[in-house]
C-alpha positions, -999 to +999 in steps of 0.1 A: +296-467+424+302-487+389+264-487+390+267-445+392+292-446+364+270-466+340+243-447+345+262-416+337+276-427+304+240-441+294+226-404+301+254-396+279+247-412+248+231-396+222+209-410+194+217-403+157+188-375+153+199-361+183+238-359+173+227-351+140+211-323+153+239-313+174+268-286+164+291-313+155+266-335+135+256-303+117+295-295+108+297-334+095+269-331+073+283-297+061+317-309+050+302-339+037+278-318+014+302-297-001+324-324-009+295-354-022+276-329-042+310-315-063+319-351-069+285-361-081+286-335-102+319-344-119+313-378-119+278-374-139+289-346-163+327-350-165+341-385-159+311-406-173+307-390-205+346-387-210+349-425-203+320-430-227+341-412-255+368-431-251+346-457-258+335-445-288+370-438-298+371-477-304+342-481-326+336-473-362+301-451-353+273-428-358+251-412-331+223-432-342+225-467-355+249-501-354+283-496-337+315-518-348+343-524-328+374-516-348+400-514-323+428-489-329+422-476-362+403-447-356+435-435-335+455-444-365+435-428-389+440-395-369+478-395-375+476-405-410+448-385-422+460-350-434+428-329-423+432-344-388+464-343-376+478-321-402+453-298-385+475-292-352+500-277-378+478-239-372+482-242-336+519-232-343+504-195-356+480-195-323+513-207-301+531-176-318+501-155-312+502-162-273+540-154-271+535-119-286+499-120-263+520-124-229+549-105-240+525-074-240+503-085-215+536-082-190+552-052-206+518-034-196+513-052-168+549-041-156+537-001-164+501+001-148+513-014-119+526+018-106+513+051-104+503+060-139+476+088-149+444+067-163+462+035-156+426+021-141+406+035-169+430+018-195+431-016-176+392-018-181+395-011-218+418-040-222+401-064-198+368-053-214+370-079-246+373-108-222+341-104-208+327-105-247+312-138-260+334-157-281+308-157-313+304-120-305+338-111-310+341-135-342+313-115-358+331-084-350+360-095-365+341-108-394+328-076-405+364-062-394+385-079-415+360-081-446+372-066-479+363-026-475+355-025-447+367-014-410+404-024-416+407-018-447+390+020-443+416+026-414+448+015-436+432+035-465+429+068-440+470+057-432+475+060-472+472+023-483+455+017-517+423-006-513+440-026-544+472-030-529+456-048-495+453-081-493+420-101-484+423-107-446+405-135-446+409-154-482+448-148-489+465-179-473+496-159-466+480-137-438+446-154-432+453-173-401+476-147-387+446-126-385+423-150-372+455-152-343+451-115-338+415-116-328+426-145-301+456-117-290+427-088-286+407-111-261+431-126-239+459-105-232+437-084-210+428-110-193+472-122-188+475-083-180+452-080-149+467-117-139+506-101-139+493-067-123+476-085-095+509-109-088+529-076-095+513-055-070+515-082-044+554-078-043+567-056-007+574-020-018+604-023+002+620-043-020+620-018-045+629+010-025+663-011-012+669-019-053+672+019-061+693+025-030+717+000-045+713+016-081+694-007-098+678+000-128+642-005-139+653-036-160+672-051-129+642-049-107+618-069-137+646-091-138+657-098-101+624-085-086+593-088-100+596-119-121+613-145-098+580-129-074+555-136-098+567-167-113+540-191-102+513-166-121+534-163-153+537-205-158+497-207-151+498-180-180+518-196-204+501-233-198+467-217-202+481-200-233+497-228-245+469-249-240+441-227-257+465-225-286+463-262-287+421-260-287+416-231-308+383-229-321+361-200-321+377-175-341+383-197-370+350-217-366+328-182-364+348-157-389+359-182-418+343-216-409+375-233-412+374-222-451+406-213-469+432-236-448+421-221-411+405-246-401+422-261-366+422-289-350+387-283-333+371-273-364+379-306-384+370-326-352+334-307-354+331-311-389+340-349-387+309-355-356+287-332-368+286-329-403+305-362-414+286-382-385+320-400-377+321-401-338+341-430-331+366-406-353+360-376-335+363-391-304+394-406-308+407-371-319+398-357-289+416-381-267+443-376-286+448-337-283+436-342-247+469-366-243+490-339-263+478-313-238+488-330-208+520-340-226+527-307-235+517-293-197+542-316-184+568-304-206+563-270-196+560-273-159+597-294-161+611-268-179+605-239-161+614-255-129+647-260-147+642-224-156+634-211-118+656-233-105+637-240-073+603-250-090+574-237-095+546-252-068 
């Protein structure tokens, strides 16, 4: 009896090649490939370069040449140099723009989520700027704001005198607001589409019940729409604030950072590639990463308190 059982067990044993060719082996192989390949790509193109950048931040170095270990001196320079940390003040303009951007996107999304004549066409027009390359948008608005060109011409049609109009890209009282307008124009369509998708997923029976109870549109928005889209709302806020801290394309392409428009990223680009101070630029990048991480955590905690039950 024991001999027959052992013979059956022996016959059921498969070699590794046979197991690998079986359905179970193929499943394990596919799952492992989908796990291992992305991890390798992340290690090679994200984690290892990031670790190297952190290492560079402790050196006084150029791209080519000798390196000198300076410890935390580069980080001290980030906070002491006005052209480094001071450039973060411009992020306040972009944060203000993100508030306008999200408010406009949420307002239009609420309207377009219901049946509106020509709504689909309007959505397409509003989302289209997000599909355009950022460099191309920079060149478009560079000519749009140039003295005597598109924007000034439109304002003259409205009765304004050219001599009374400011230089939109040179006047320091208005140039950063002009650049923020470029970012709002580009990104609010993306926010709007995300809001529309979230709002349309709300059960229509909730609106019907609210209308039977006498709730007006604002009350429906406050008590039905906002609680239902809180996850997407928080996501959009986090992405907008993080983008405000790392604004680069509009000031770099349109003004090249001139006339007080150089954001933190533009200054970091100048220090790294023009001045060849790679260590200082690396320290700036690490500081910015820590700031974005801190702001993201604070936003999560804030909205967790606002929505009471969390925003998981």
